[in-house]
VEXPADO-923528 format. One line per 2 residues: number of its first residue (from 0); their letters; for each residue x, y, z of C-alpha. Coordinates in nm, 3 decimals, always signed. Layout:
# VEXPADO-923528
NUM	a	X/Y/Z; ... .
//
This chain:
# VEXPADO-923528
0	mr	+1.870/+2.581/-2.641; +1.762/+2.742/-2.322 .
2	ia	+1.457/+2.890/-2.498; +1.373/+2.564/-2.632 .
4	aa	+1.401/+2.399/-2.274; +1.183/+2.653/-2.129 .
6	fs	+0.925/+2.627/-2.396; +0.927/+2.231/-2.354 .
8	tr	+0.854/+2.298/-1.987; +0.563/+2.536/-2.039 .
10	la	+0.423/+2.309/-2.299; +0.451/+2.006/-2.068 .
12	ir	+0.246/+2.184/-1.809; +0.007/+2.311/-2.058 .
14	ql	-0.069/+1.975/-2.198; -0.134/+1.823/-1.851 .
16	rh	-0.377/+2.097/-1.778; -0.553/+2.021/-2.116 .
18	ig	-0.622/+1.670/-2.006; -0.862/+1.811/-1.744 .
20	lr	-1.050/+1.567/-1.510; -0.879/+1.270/-1.676 .
22	lf	-0.565/+1.400/-1.500; -0.727/+1.302/-1.168 .
24	gi	-0.752/+0.930/-1.299; -0.406/+0.932/-1.417 .
26	fs	-0.276/+1.065/-1.079; -0.485/+0.809/-0.893 .
28	gi	-0.350/+0.517/-1.084; +0.012/+0.608/-1.028 .
30	cv	-0.058/+0.701/-0.668; -0.187/+0.345/-0.612 .
32	ai	+0.135/+0.208/-0.768; +0.361/+0.440/-0.559 .
34	vl	+0.171/+0.342/-0.242; +0.216/-0.014/-0.329 .
36	vf	+0.592/+0.039/-0.367; +0.581/+0.225/-0.026 .
38	aq	+0.400/-0.065/+0.138; +0.641/-0.327/-0.007 .
40	ag	+0.951/-0.112/+0.099; +0.786/-0.050/+0.454 .
42	fm	+0.722/-0.437/+0.497; +1.081/-0.509/+0.395 .
44	na	+1.221/-0.253/+0.630; +1.007/-0.379/+0.913 .
46	lv	+1.105/-0.735/+0.834; +1.476/-0.658/+0.846 .
48	gs	+1.446/-0.423/+1.147; +1.255/-0.660/+1.354 .
50	al	+1.507/-0.945/+1.274; +1.793/-0.718/+1.379 .
52	nl	+1.644/-0.596/+1.711; +1.818/-0.858/+1.917 .
54	pr	+2.136/-0.896/+1.736; +2.191/-0.525/+1.771 .
56	al	+2.110/-0.517/+2.138; +2.375/-0.765/+2.207 .
58	ka	+2.702/-0.639/+2.360; +2.965/-0.815/+2.188 .
60	dl	+3.239/-0.751/+1.940; +3.267/-1.109/+1.823 .
62	fi	+3.000/-1.396/+1.811; +3.067/-1.762/+1.829 .
64	ag	+2.790/-1.990/+1.708; +2.761/-2.361/+1.620 .
66	pq	+2.874/-2.496/+1.286; +2.506/-2.536/+1.168 .
68	fe	+2.418/-2.195/+1.284; +2.222/-1.991/+1.010 .
70	tm	+2.010/-1.752/+1.203; +1.867/-1.632/+1.552 .
72	ay	+1.519/-1.655/+1.414; +1.481/-1.997/+1.553 .
74	sp	+1.644/-2.198/+1.826; +2.007/-2.176/+1.739 .
76	pw	+2.191/-2.507/+1.738; +2.410/-2.552/+2.046 .
78	fa	+2.777/-2.581/+2.085; +3.005/-2.690/+2.372 .
80	rs	+3.089/-2.413/+2.625; +3.441/-2.542/+2.623 .
82	lm	+3.490/-2.375/+2.286; +3.390/-2.042/+2.415 .
84	dk	+3.666/-2.108/+2.697; +3.921/-2.173/+2.443 .
86	ar	+3.827/-1.854/+2.257; +3.873/-1.659/+2.582 .
88	av	+4.253/-1.756/+2.593; +4.302/-1.615/+2.243 .
90	pe	+4.531/-1.286/+2.265; +4.320/-0.960/+2.268 .
92	va	+3.997/-1.136/+2.369; +3.913/-0.951/+2.696 .
94	da	+3.589/-1.141/+2.793; +3.347/-1.422/+2.690 .
96	rp	+2.988/-1.450/+2.809; +2.754/-1.719/+2.734 .
98	fy	+2.415/-1.659/+2.580; +2.110/-1.896/+2.562 .
100	ai	+1.803/-1.881/+2.340; +1.518/-2.121/+2.264 .
102	is	+1.184/-2.092/+2.105; +0.906/-2.234/+2.310 .
104	qa	+0.538/-2.181/+2.416; +0.365/-2.019/+2.716 .
106	rn	+0.017/-2.088/+2.808; -0.211/-1.787/+2.822 .
108	py	-0.349/-1.775/+3.166; -0.668/-1.595/+3.064 .
110	dg	-0.788/-1.810/+2.763; -0.569/-2.111/+2.770 .
112	ta	-0.425/-2.068/+2.420; -0.050/-2.115/+2.358 .
114	ms	+0.180/-1.830/+2.283; +0.498/-1.875/+2.095 .
116	ar	+0.789/-1.681/+2.230; +1.163/-1.661/+2.233 .
118	fi	+1.337/-1.729/+2.575; +1.673/-1.532/+2.611 .
120	af	+1.906/-1.626/+2.898; +2.238/-1.517/+3.035 .
122	ep	+2.435/-1.483/+3.364; +2.291/-1.176/+3.546 .
124	nr	+2.639/-1.091/+3.679; +2.759/-1.082/+3.319 .
126	pv	+2.493/-0.902/+3.122; +2.478/-0.929/+2.756 .
128	ld	+2.192/-0.682/+2.649; +2.232/-0.313/+2.596 .
130	lp	+1.878/-0.236/+2.725; +1.833/-0.006/+3.041 .
132	qv	+1.530/-0.173/+3.153; +1.713/-0.516/+3.169 .
134	tq	+2.010/-0.349/+3.344; +1.792/-0.228/+3.613 .
136	al	+1.610/-0.552/+3.672; +1.932/-0.776/+3.682 .
138	py	+1.901/-0.817/+4.067; +1.550/-0.946/+4.037 .
140	lk	+1.635/-1.196/+3.759; +1.838/-1.396/+4.005 .
142	lp	+1.503/-1.485/+4.203; +1.382/-1.839/+4.131 .
144	da	+1.165/-1.875/+3.820; +1.187/-1.491/+3.737 .
146	al	+1.144/-1.348/+3.400; +1.090/-1.028/+3.222 .
148	ld	+0.826/-0.988/+2.920; +0.889/-0.777/+2.623 .
150	sr	+0.639/-0.496/+2.641; +0.624/-0.464/+2.270 .
152	sr	+0.506/-0.836/+2.225; +0.200/-0.884/+2.004 .
154	rk	-0.170/-0.849/+2.112; -0.224/-1.187/+2.263 .
156	fm	+0.030/-1.096/+2.534; -0.162/-0.768/+2.611 .
158	pi	-0.367/-0.894/+2.908; -0.036/-1.002/+3.074 .
160	id	+0.140/-0.671/+2.986; -0.154/-0.457/+3.110 .
162	rl	-0.143/-0.608/+3.466; +0.241/-0.607/+3.473 .
164	en	+0.213/-0.230/+3.407; -0.029/-0.210/+3.705 .
166	ge	+0.226/-0.384/+3.922; +0.069/-0.720/+3.927 .
168	eq	+0.312/-1.031/+3.898; +0.206/-1.280/+3.633 .
170	rl	+0.252/-1.671/+3.654; +0.259/-1.850/+3.325 .
172	yl	+0.297/-2.239/+3.255; +0.542/-2.315/+2.994 .
174	qs	+0.520/-2.615/+2.743; +0.876/-2.749/+2.793 .
176	pg	+0.956/-3.079/+2.612; +1.223/-3.178/+2.853 .
178	at	+1.007/-3.147/+3.163; +0.754/-3.414/+3.280 .
180	la	+0.513/-3.139/+3.423; +0.468/-2.809/+3.295 .
182	pe	+0.701/-2.562/+3.463; +0.570/-2.230/+3.613 .
184	mr	+0.737/-1.909/+3.544; +0.689/-1.582/+3.733 .
186	vi	+0.682/-1.262/+3.502; +0.802/-0.987/+3.739 .
188	gl	+0.858/-0.703/+3.488; +0.878/-0.559/+3.139 .
190	yg	+1.152/-0.443/+2.898; +1.131/-0.322/+2.546 .
192	lg	+1.267/-0.500/+2.235; +0.989/-0.595/+1.978 .
194	pd	+0.864/-0.900/+1.811; +0.978/-1.017/+1.447 .
196	ft	+0.802/-1.192/+1.167; +0.851/-1.546/+1.332 .
198	id	+0.788/-1.478/+1.690; +0.511/-1.308/+1.882 .
200	gs	+0.717/-1.203/+2.194; +1.004/-1.283/+2.396 .
202	fi	+1.113/-1.345/+2.766; +1.450/-1.282/+2.949 .
204	ls	+1.561/-1.525/+3.212; +1.891/-1.592/+3.418 .
206	dl	+2.079/-1.881/+3.305; +1.993/-2.089/+3.614 .
208	ny	+1.610/-2.010/+3.555; +1.663/-2.121/+3.196 .
210	yr	+1.806/-2.444/+3.304; +1.533/-2.505/+3.566 .
212	lf	+1.247/-2.428/+3.327; +1.385/-2.599/+3.015 .
214	qv	+1.619/-2.861/+3.151; +1.883/-2.764/+2.902 .
216	pl	+2.248/-2.811/+3.032; +2.430/-2.491/+3.076 .
218	dr	+2.733/-2.618/+2.890; +2.532/-2.609/+2.577 .
220	ls	+2.545/-2.243/+2.428; +2.335/-2.082/+2.173 .
222	lg	+2.603/-1.811/+2.125; +2.940/-1.708/+2.279 .
224	ll	+2.975/-1.328/+2.304; +3.342/-1.200/+2.301 .
226	ti	+3.460/-0.852/+2.386; +3.795/-0.769/+2.261 .
228	dp	+4.074/-0.536/+2.400; +4.024/-0.166/+2.332 .
230	ga	+4.218/-0.078/+1.996; +4.213/-0.443/+1.880 .
232	dp	+4.108/-0.504/+1.520; +3.797/-0.715/+1.535 .
234	qs	+3.880/-0.891/+1.190; +4.234/-0.992/+1.303 .
236	vr	+4.089/-1.134/+1.651; +3.820/-1.312/+1.459 .
238	da	+4.056/-1.487/+1.241; +4.279/-1.592/+1.526 .
240	va	+3.955/-1.725/+1.722; +3.842/-1.911/+1.416 .
242	av	+4.194/-2.060/+1.376; +4.177/-2.204/+1.730 .
244	lg	+3.820/-2.329/+1.700; +3.855/-2.452/+1.350 .
246	dr	+3.532/-2.625/+1.188; +3.371/-2.693/+1.542 .
248	ak	+3.217/-2.339/+1.549; +3.168/-2.023/+1.327 .
250	vf	+3.295/-1.696/+1.435; +3.162/-1.358/+1.323 .
252	tq	+3.234/-0.988/+1.380; +2.953/-0.779/+1.503 .
254	ae	+2.908/-0.638/+1.153; +2.923/-0.958/+1.000 .
256	fv	+2.669/-1.116/+1.230; +2.419/-0.850/+1.169 .
258	ag	+2.465/-0.856/+0.792; +2.412/-1.226/+0.803 .
260	er	+2.082/-1.201/+0.987; +1.956/-0.924/+0.752 .
262	dy	+2.071/-1.143/+0.448; +1.895/-1.437/+0.574 .
264	fi	+1.560/-1.260/+0.605; +1.587/-1.088/+0.276 .
266	fq	+1.710/-1.371/+0.042; +1.638/-1.710/+0.230 .
268	tp	+1.287/-1.666/+0.378; +0.978/-1.685/+0.164 .
270	ig	+0.843/-1.339/+0.308; +1.164/-1.165/+0.218 .
272	ii	+1.157/-1.302/-0.144; +0.791/-1.217/-0.168 .
274	lg	+0.841/-0.869/-0.055; +1.132/-0.814/-0.301 .
276	fg	+0.920/-0.943/-0.575; +0.630/-0.733/-0.483 .
278	la	+0.860/-0.418/-0.490; +0.948/-0.500/-0.849 .
280	vg	+0.575/-0.557/-0.941; +0.499/-0.211/-0.784 .
282	vf	+0.756/-0.059/-1.004; +0.615/-0.232/-1.313 .
284	ig	+0.272/-0.125/-1.250; +0.359/+0.222/-1.196 .
286	av	+0.557/+0.227/-1.528; +0.253/+0.096/-1.693 .
288	fv	+0.041/+0.374/-1.566; +0.287/+0.637/-1.654 .
290	mq	+0.328/+0.492/-2.004; -0.046/+0.476/-2.078 .
292	al	-0.075/+0.837/-1.961; +0.225/+0.948/-2.195 .
294	ys	+0.064/+0.742/-2.480; -0.267/+0.927/-2.426 .
296	ii	-0.104/+1.257/-2.430; +0.101/+1.193/-2.741 .
298	dm	-0.217/+1.081/-2.922; -0.401/+1.393/-2.801 .
300	ni	-0.125/+1.622/-2.927; +0.011/+1.454/-3.228 .
302	se	-0.091/+1.738/-3.466; +0.087/+1.987/-3.239 .
304	ya	+0.403/+1.775/-3.254; +0.372/+1.776/-3.634 .
306	vl	+0.378/+2.147/-3.633; +0.663/+2.164/-3.396 .
308	ra	+0.870/+1.920/-3.596; +0.797/+2.114/-3.919 .
310	mg	+0.924/+2.430/-3.745; +1.262/+2.253/-3.667 .
312	yr	+1.225/+2.118/-3.331; +1.447/+1.779/-3.321 .
314	dm	+1.410/+1.462/-3.139; +1.593/+1.584/-2.830 .
316	ff	+1.316/+1.849/-2.769; +1.029/+1.576/-2.783 .
318	ia	+1.228/+1.370/-2.551; +1.271/+1.655/-2.297 .
320	lv	+0.891/+1.710/-2.344; +0.798/+1.360/-2.285 .
322	lq	+1.050/+1.323/-1.981; +0.910/+1.646/-1.819 .
324	ia	+0.550/+1.520/-1.846; +0.658/+1.200/-1.686 .
326	vl	+0.840/+1.375/-1.393; +0.544/+1.605/-1.336 .
328	ig	+0.308/+1.316/-1.327; +0.537/+1.109/-1.103 .
330	vg	+0.614/+1.392/-0.856; +0.241/+1.504/-0.864 .
332	af	+0.129/+1.152/-0.749; +0.430/+1.098/-0.525 .
334	ip	+0.327/+1.382/-0.284; -0.025/+1.251/-0.190 .
336	si	+0.107/+0.889/-0.177; +0.321/+1.005/+0.128 .
338	gi	+0.039/+1.101/+0.331; -0.152/+0.770/+0.239 .
340	ta	+0.145/+0.578/+0.335; +0.195/+0.739/+0.654 .
342	li	-0.166/+0.623/+0.757; -0.109/+0.278/+0.646 .
344	ye	+0.212/+0.242/+0.833; +0.051/+0.356/+1.142 .
346	lv	-0.248/+0.109/+1.110; -0.031/-0.176/+1.009 .
348	gd	+0.234/-0.111/+1.265; -0.030/-0.088/+1.551 .
350	at	-0.172/-0.426/+1.443; +0.149/-0.614/+1.394 .
352	rl	+0.354/-0.426/+1.665; +0.632/-0.396/+1.422 .
354	rf	+0.808/-0.076/+1.342; +0.683/+0.090/+1.030 .
356	al	+0.877/+0.427/+0.990; +0.845/+0.663/+0.699 .
358	sl	+1.217/+0.739/+0.717; +1.412/+0.933/+0.484 .
360	di	+1.577/+0.626/+0.358; +1.243/+0.459/+0.248 .
362	vg	+1.113/+0.802/+0.101; +1.438/+0.831/-0.096 .
364	tv	+1.420/+0.467/-0.211; +1.048/+0.501/-0.327 .
366	fl	+1.118/+0.826/-0.495; +1.400/+0.662/-0.698 .
368	at	+1.167/+0.390/-0.782; +0.914/+0.646/-0.911 .
370	li	+1.194/+0.804/-1.116; +1.262/+0.466/-1.273 .
372	mg	+0.895/+0.405/-1.344; +0.892/+0.737/-1.529 .
374	si	+1.222/+0.641/-1.707; +1.087/+0.316/-1.832 .
376	av	+0.766/+0.477/-1.948; +0.965/+0.757/-2.134 .
378	lf	+1.174/+0.489/-2.321; +0.842/+0.319/-2.464 .
380	av	+0.672/+0.666/-2.520; +0.954/+0.798/-2.715 .
382	rk	+0.963/+0.489/-2.926; +0.586/+0.547/-2.999 .
384	lr	+0.643/+0.899/-3.089; +0.906/+0.819/-3.336 .
386	rn	+0.690/+0.532/-3.496; +0.409/+0.785/-3.519 .
388	np	+0.596/+1.058/-3.724; +0.364/+1.371/-3.699 .
390	ld	+0.511/+1.469/-4.050; +0.286/+1.205/-4.188 .
392	lf	-0.014/+1.422/-4.108; +0.098/+1.656/-4.372 .
394	g	+0.125/+1.386/-4.641 .
//
């Protein structure tokens, strides 16, 4: 058995060498398919990662949201602050802090174009973001009309970011539906969070400046952020808070909130569905390339297989042979695909300001997809080999 296995390995390598220059074309086609899978996986990872930047940065054990809440990607529906105050009275709830968020537009002071952005607000004395730059700037957020701009916002914000990095305060006019005149905001510094697929950038304000600029009453919360006592069970406290608030609000643990945001972007947004479909298409295309390569090798070596079968080699030997050829082709194309993907990630990440990281998780996922490509191709190739019985050549 070991001798047969070793022989099948040597034969697989020899048959690939025998193909010659055509092997380059085979590798190129499969490499394109693998890079396509890498691209789809990278886009999906960037989609989810960007959507979770803000939820992961919020300091809370439990989250309260309005009954119609679905995602933070847009302006969350408000709920009454009194509900958060009721939740604060629940045993094992240590603290409750208000959080405000709205999607609006600021006017670019250099070309007059509108820039969509998320505006985040909270009480400076009770911070809710676990970001060092925000913590350092808390005293300055109390100043009238002061705001911080995300330094990782997209290119249309770059003229403003460049001047802020040089110490120049920037003044922007907002397009606020609740104000008669366009309110003016003073951007005094930067912090780092990152955009997502829906919003180009974000600003941080104090709650009072949020009210001044957008005329939104402060008793209308976007989220209520609860901290529980050390050692308390988040799920039990969540159930207790939910029982008190009833159907007037939704209550999530931190893990549930993050998972909900991730699932929303993957399963309920067009871009998430398209990327998932693209991933499947990439695997299918790769399987077709591998299958065509195996078909070609089988056709070229059908007489050799006839001799081997006449010598007593059984189906398992030929299955092992075809499988090893598929693995060699897949791995041979996978290695250069990593280098090509790293370059693509760098270019796309720079253009979109999203995080495209060639992590071990992505490499492992795509390698698994490559093995699936090969497995699908092997199934069809073995069926072809059985249909074209090499013994017929001796008839």
